C-alpha positions as CSV (number, residue, x, y, z in Angstrom):
1,M,-49.4,66.1,-20.8
2,S,-47.6,68.4,-23.2
3,L,-45.9,66.9,-26.1
4,K,-43.2,69.7,-26.1
5,N,-40.5,69.9,-23.5
6,I,-41.5,73.1,-21.6
7,E,-41.2,72.6,-17.8
8,R,-40.7,68.9,-18.0
9,W,-40.1,66.2,-20.9
10,G,-43.2,65.9,-22.9
11,G,-44.8,62.6,-23.7
12,I,-42.7,61.9,-26.8
13,S,-39.6,62.6,-25.4
14,Q,-40.5,60.2,-22.3
15,F,-41.6,57.6,-24.8
16,L,-38.5,57.9,-26.8
17,H,-36.2,57.9,-23.8
18,W,-37.5,54.7,-22.0
19,T,-38.1,53.0,-25.1
20,I,-34.4,53.5,-26.3
21,A,-33.2,52.8,-22.8
22,V,-34.9,49.2,-22.5
23,L,-33.8,48.4,-26.2
24,I,-30.3,49.5,-25.3
25,L,-30.4,47.3,-22.2
26,A,-31.9,44.3,-24.0
27,I,-29.7,44.6,-26.9
28,G,-26.6,44.8,-24.4
29,A,-27.9,41.6,-22.5
30,V,-28.1,39.7,-25.7
31,G,-24.7,40.9,-26.9
32,L,-23.0,39.8,-24.0
33,V,-24.2,36.2,-24.3
34,M,-24.0,36.1,-28.1
35,G,-20.4,35.7,-28.3
36,E,-20.6,32.2,-26.4
37,L,-23.3,31.0,-28.6
38,P,-22.0,28.4,-31.1
39,R,-22.4,29.6,-34.7
40,S,-25.2,27.4,-35.9
41,P,-28.3,27.9,-37.7
42,K,-30.3,27.2,-34.5
43,Y,-29.2,30.5,-32.9
44,F,-29.2,32.7,-36.1
45,W,-32.3,34.5,-34.8
46,V,-30.5,35.7,-31.8
47,Y,-27.9,37.4,-34.1
48,T,-30.8,38.5,-36.5
49,A,-32.7,39.9,-33.3
50,H,-29.5,41.9,-32.1
51,K,-28.8,43.5,-35.3
52,S,-32.6,44.4,-35.9
53,L,-32.9,45.9,-32.4
54,G,-29.6,47.8,-32.9
55,L,-31.0,49.5,-36.2
56,T,-34.1,50.2,-34.5
57,V,-32.3,52.0,-31.7
58,L,-30.2,53.7,-34.3
59,A,-33.5,54.9,-36.2
60,L,-35.2,56.0,-32.8
61,V,-32.1,58.0,-31.8
62,L,-32.2,59.9,-34.8
63,V,-35.9,60.5,-34.4
64,R,-35.0,61.6,-30.8
65,I,-32.4,64.0,-31.7
66,G,-34.7,65.6,-34.4
67,W,-37.5,65.8,-31.6
68,R,-35.1,67.3,-29.2
69,L,-34.2,70.1,-31.7
70,Y,-37.8,70.7,-32.3
71,A,-39.2,70.5,-28.8
72,G,-36.1,71.8,-26.8
73,A,-35.4,70.7,-23.3
74,P,-36.8,71.8,-20.0
75,P,-34.6,74.1,-18.0
76,A,-32.4,72.6,-15.3
77,V,-34.4,72.3,-12.0
78,P,-34.0,75.4,-9.9
79,G,-31.3,75.2,-7.4
80,T,-29.1,73.2,-9.8
81,P,-25.6,74.2,-9.7
82,R,-24.3,75.6,-13.0
83,W,-21.6,73.0,-13.3
84,Q,-24.0,70.1,-12.6
85,A,-26.4,71.3,-15.6
86,W,-23.3,71.5,-17.9
87,L,-22.1,68.0,-17.0
88,A,-25.5,66.8,-17.5
89,A,-25.7,68.5,-20.9
90,M,-22.4,67.0,-21.7
91,V,-23.6,63.5,-20.7
92,H,-26.6,63.6,-22.8
93,V,-24.5,64.9,-26.0
94,L,-22.3,61.7,-25.2
95,L,-25.2,59.3,-24.6
96,Y,-26.5,60.5,-28.1
97,G,-23.2,59.9,-29.7
98,M,-22.9,56.6,-28.2
99,A,-26.4,55.4,-29.2
100,L,-25.6,56.5,-32.7
101,A,-21.9,54.9,-32.8
102,M,-23.0,51.6,-31.3
103,P,-25.4,50.5,-34.1
104,L,-23.2,52.2,-36.7
105,S,-20.2,50.3,-35.6
106,G,-22.2,47.0,-35.4
107,W,-23.6,47.8,-39.1
108,L,-20.0,48.4,-40.2
109,Y,-18.9,44.9,-38.7
110,D,-21.7,43.4,-40.4
111,S,-21.0,44.9,-43.7
112,A,-17.2,44.4,-43.5
113,S,-17.4,41.0,-42.3
114,G,-18.9,39.6,-45.7
115,L,-21.8,37.6,-44.1
116,R,-24.8,37.0,-45.9
117,P,-27.1,40.1,-46.3
118,F,-29.0,40.6,-43.3
119,R,-32.8,41.4,-43.1
120,W,-34.3,43.8,-40.5
121,F,-36.5,41.5,-38.7
122,G,-36.7,39.0,-41.6
123,Q,-38.5,41.7,-43.6
124,L,-36.2,44.4,-45.2
125,E,-32.7,43.6,-46.6
126,V,-30.1,46.0,-45.0
127,P,-27.6,47.5,-47.5
128,K,-24.1,46.9,-47.0
129,L,-21.9,50.0,-45.9
130,V,-18.8,48.6,-47.2
131,A,-17.1,45.7,-49.2
132,P,-15.8,42.8,-47.3
133,D,-12.7,43.7,-45.5
134,E,-11.4,41.4,-42.9
135,A,-9.2,44.2,-41.3
136,L,-12.1,46.6,-41.1
137,A,-14.5,43.9,-39.8
138,G,-12.0,43.2,-37.0
139,A,-11.5,46.9,-36.2
140,A,-15.2,47.6,-36.2
141,H,-15.9,44.7,-33.9
142,G,-13.3,46.1,-31.4
143,W,-15.0,49.5,-31.7
144,H,-18.5,47.9,-31.2
145,E,-17.2,46.2,-28.0
146,T,-15.4,49.3,-26.7
147,L,-18.4,51.6,-27.4
148,F,-20.7,49.4,-25.4
149,W,-18.6,49.6,-22.3
150,V,-18.5,53.4,-22.6
151,L,-22.1,53.4,-23.2
152,L,-22.7,51.3,-20.2
153,L,-20.7,53.6,-18.0
154,L,-22.6,56.7,-19.5
155,V,-25.8,55.0,-18.7
156,A,-24.9,54.1,-15.1
157,A,-23.8,57.6,-14.5
158,H,-26.9,59.2,-16.0
159,A,-29.3,56.9,-13.9
160,G,-27.2,57.4,-10.8
161,A,-27.4,61.3,-11.2
162,A,-31.2,60.9,-11.8
163,L,-31.3,58.7,-8.6
164,Y,-29.3,61.4,-6.6
165,H,-31.4,64.1,-7.6
166,H,-34.7,62.1,-6.7
167,F,-33.4,60.7,-3.3
168,V,-30.7,62.8,-2.0
169,R,-31.5,66.4,-3.3
170,H,-35.3,65.4,-3.3
171,D,-35.8,67.7,-6.6
172,A,-38.0,66.9,-9.7
173,T,-35.1,65.8,-12.1
174,L,-36.2,62.3,-12.4
175,A,-39.8,63.0,-11.8
176,R,-39.8,65.1,-15.0
177,M,-38.9,62.1,-17.0
178,L,-41.8,60.1,-15.6
179,P,-45.6,60.1,-16.5
180,R,-47.3,62.9,-14.5
181,R,-48.9,60.6,-12.2
182,K,-45.6,59.2,-11.1
183,T,-44.3,62.6,-10.2
184,T,-44.7,62.4,-6.4
185,L,-41.4,63.3,-4.8
186,P,-40.4,61.5,-1.7
187,P,-41.1,63.7,1.6
188,R,-38.3,66.0,2.5
189,E,-37.2,65.3,6.2
190,D,-37.0,68.1,8.4
191,P,-33.4,68.8,9.6
192,R,-34.7,69.9,13.2
């Protein structure tokens, strides 16, 4: 398997893609139930895990963007209409933007809320981005929630397009992001 992105996504891009995707889904699920938890020391680990995983996603997305700049992207599958290739590129840009904005807005909310210093997975103290500011904390929390729903819609559109290409168009768009042993395409039905 090539590490660079030539005709298909290379191993590093695949690893980063699927790791970030799983982490975002896990963080989102935790985030949805976190607001319902009572604020008590018993549940402090849930908040710490949410914040730690969010900052991990931030770091991984920065690595992914750097890797993409270095390794490039494979060309669109032959036969892909130009407008679909353009739309896919725009959705990727928006996904990268949201995957950066989400953890940054959460970090800003944590910083502005004046909570005690946060330690990434209990190990490294994370610096505050700003001094405590109640209005900014409220705004950042609102941004964080709104960005989550936008990100969720983008992820659904991205996954839906990949499944459409795989099961309806029967092309290799999805297969190129899977390990090579999983790239067998479904048989194309003879229209006769």
